[in-house]
N, C-alpha and C positions, 0 to 999 in steps of 0.2 A: 159689059157695063161701060167700059171705057169708050165704046163706039157711039154712045148716046150723045145727042146734042147737048151743049152746055146748059141750055135752058131747062134740061131735065134734072138738074142738080141744085140743091140749096146753096152749095158753095162751088160755083162754076170753076173758079181758079184751079182747084185741085180735083174737080169732078168727084166731090164727096157729097154724101147724103142725097141719094136719088129720090126724086119726087114725081116720077113719071106714072106711078099708079097709086091707088089709095093705100094698098098694103105697103108699098115702098115708102110712102110718106110716114105711115105709122112707125115703121122700123127705123126710119131716119130720125124721127123725134126721139126715140129711145136711145139710139146711138149717139146723137148729139148731146143728150143729157149727160151721158157718161164721159164724153170727150170735150165738153164745153171749156174746161180749164186750159186746153191746148191752144186756144185761139185768143187773139187780142180783142180789144173792144170793137174796133172797126170790122173785124172779121165776123165777130159774133152778131153784129148788127145786120150784116148782109145775110148770114145764115138764118137768123131768126125771122127776118122779114120774108124771105123766100119760103121757109117752112110754114109760116102763118098764112101766106097767100095760098099755098097748096092745100093746107087744112081747110081754108074757107071754100076753095074750089070743090074739094071732095066732101064738104059738109061734115068735117070731123070736129068734135069737141075735144080740144087738147088742153083744156084748163086743168090745173092741178087739183086732184081730188083731196078732200079733207083727210088728214091722217086717220087711219083706222087702227084701233087697238087690236093687237094681235091676240087672237083667241087660241086656246089649246086646240091641237089638231083633233078633229072629231070624226067619227064614222058611224054609219048606221049599224048598230048591233042589235042584240036580242032585246035590249031596253031602248030601242030607237037611237037617239043621239047619245053616244057613249064617249067619254074622254078616253084617249088612248091608254092612259095608265089605269083604267078600270076594267081591263079584260078579265072576265070572270068565268067564261065558259068556252067550250070548244067552238061553238057557233060564233061567239065574239072574236075568238082568235082568228078563225078563217076569214071573217069579214074584215078584220083589222089588217091582216096580212095582204089580202087582195087590194084593199083600199090604198095601202102604201105603194104596192107595185104599180097600180094604175096611175097614181099621182106622180110617180117619178118622171114620166115623160115630159111633164111641164112644170116640175117643181125641183128646186135645187136639192142635192143630196143632204146638205147641211141642215135644211129645215125638216128633213124626214129622219135624221139620224136618231134622235131621242125616241120618237115613236117606234122606230124599228127595234131599238133596244128593249122596249117593253114587250114587243112581240116575241123577241128572242128569249126573254126571261120566261115568258109563259111557256114557250116551246120546250125550253130546257128543263122545266119543272113538271111537264105533263107528257113525257114519253113521246114527243113528236120527232119525226125523222129530220134531223138537222142537215142531212146530206141531200135532201130533195132539192131540185132546181130552184123552187120558190124560196126555201129557207136559206140556201146559199146566197141568193140575191139579197134577201133581207139582211144577212150578215154583212155583205159588202156595203149596203146602204148604211148600216149601223157603224161602219168603220172598223170592223173586227176582222183581222187577218193581215196578211202581208204578201206583197207581190215581188216579182223579180225586178231588181234595180234597172237593168238594161231596158226592159220592156216599159217600165214607168217613164224613164227619161225619153224613150222613143215616142211615147204617147204625148209628152209635153212638146217635143220637137215638131210633131205633126201639126199641132195647133199653130206653131210659128210659120210653117210653110203654107197653111191654108188661109191665114189671115194677114192682111197688110197692116201691121202696127206702125203708127206714126207718132211723132212728137213724144209727149210724156208717156203715153201708153207703151211705146216701143222701148224707151229707156227703162221703165219699171220692169217690163217683161224680161228684157235681157239681163238686168241686174238680178232679178229673182232666179232665172234659169242658171246663171253662173254661180249664185250662192248655193244652189242645190247640188250642182255638179262638183263643187269644191269640197263638199262634206265627205267625211270618212264614212265607210259603210255603217259603222256603229251609230254615228249621228244621223245618217240618212234614214235609217230604219226606226228612229225614235217615233213614237206614236204621233206626237204633235207635228213632226215634219211630214209624215205620210198624210195626215189629215189636211195640212196646209196645201200640199201638192195636189191632192185630189180635188179640193175645193177651188183652187186657182184654175185648174183645167176646166172644171164645171162652170165657173164664172165666165171664163173665156167663151165657152160654148153658148151660154145664154146671152152674153153681150153681143156676139157676132152672129147669132142665129144658126149655130152649127147643129142644133138638136136633130134636124132632119137627116143629117149625115151619119147618125149613130147606127143606122141599120146597114150601112155600107162601108164608107171610108173610116169612120171613127167608132170607137167603142165607148161605153159608159166608163168614165174614169175610175169609178169605184171597182169595176170588174177587173181592172188592171192593177190598181194600187193595192187593193185588198183581195187579190185573186185567190190566195190560199187561206181558207178559213182555219179556225183553231183545230177543227177535226183533222184537216189535212196536215197541219203542223204536228199534231200528236201522232198521227200515223207515220209521218216521216221520222219523227224522233224514235218511235218504237221499233223502227226497222234498223236503227243504227247500233253499232257496238264499238267499243274503244280498244285500240291496240296500243298499250302504254309505251312499248319500246320505240315506236316511231311517231308517237303523239298524233295518231290519226284515227278518224272514225271511218268505218266501212259499213256497207249495206249488207244486212243479213240475207236479204233476197238475192242480191248479186252473188254473194258468197255461195249460197246453196245452189244457184243456177250453174256455178262453175265447179261443183263438187268433184266431178270426175277429174278435171284438170288439177285441182288442188291435191286430191288424193294421189294422183300420179306423181306430182312434185314431191310429196312427202315420202312415197315409196322409193323414189330415186335418191333421196337424201337421208333417210332414216332406216336403219336396219330393223327388220322384223316389224315394220309398220303395218297395221291393219287398217283398212279403209274405214273412215268415220262418216257419219251423216248427221243432219239436224244440228241440235244445240251442241253436241259433242265436237262436231267439226268446227263450229264457231268458237268454242272455248279453246280448241287447239290453236287456231289462227291468232286469237287474242293473246295467247301466252308465248308467242314466238319472240326470240331475241331480235335485235335491230337488224343484223346482217341477213338472217333467214327471212324475216318479214319483207325486207326490201327486195330480196332475191325472188320471193314468191310473187310479189306485185309486178316486178319487171317481167317475170315469165308469163303473167296473165295478160299483159298489155298487147 
């Protein structure tokens, strides 16, 4: 883009807002609307004159439309136009689910979150497989679940490297990114902060036209921020058990996978020890004193 002639930009001085094609002009109108406050009066005059000239050349009508009253998200259900909170049948459920999934490519997550919750509510009350790929995606859109902090922060950083933030946009982004990084884990994982993070990333994608990169370089932010659904978290929790003496939680699965090594440790340290398995082995590990528990863990590393 930087190799284009200055005449191909609405603001030649910084080579911003390309107007070399009809689509580029449309995109530049949208970008300028968001960034308008970053420019002074004389700069705005130049940009707007050039954008309007380009719009006239490409025969684009860029006049502001009348505000439209936002209607409830609707879908074609068994009763034709159905409000998303009126899902009453399996047929309605499937059509509502697919409607949301199709809309996501060109619609912000925030605007689909509430409808997605209605779909989840129906699914949870009608014996629907919540672990299916479609329902996991619906849960992510609804903002239910939690992801890995390191992966979430990396997803935010990727947007910074893909986009050239300038002026007020850059200041606000850096300020926001720092505020998130400075949070303790407890605060970071609060629902309101996860939702904010997800929607900031989503807004950046829509502002800078990153949606087309979601099939390759980028992921949908909700699939990272809310990657583990409640089912995942419940499964993870059910796999854990507590060892009071060392104030630690261990994995049942990992313990049972190492049953032979653990039994060998006990046989070497306890007279007349008979090998245990299953829940009895887990109970034995959970009852160990501090020194023995630490020695066991060190021996398994």
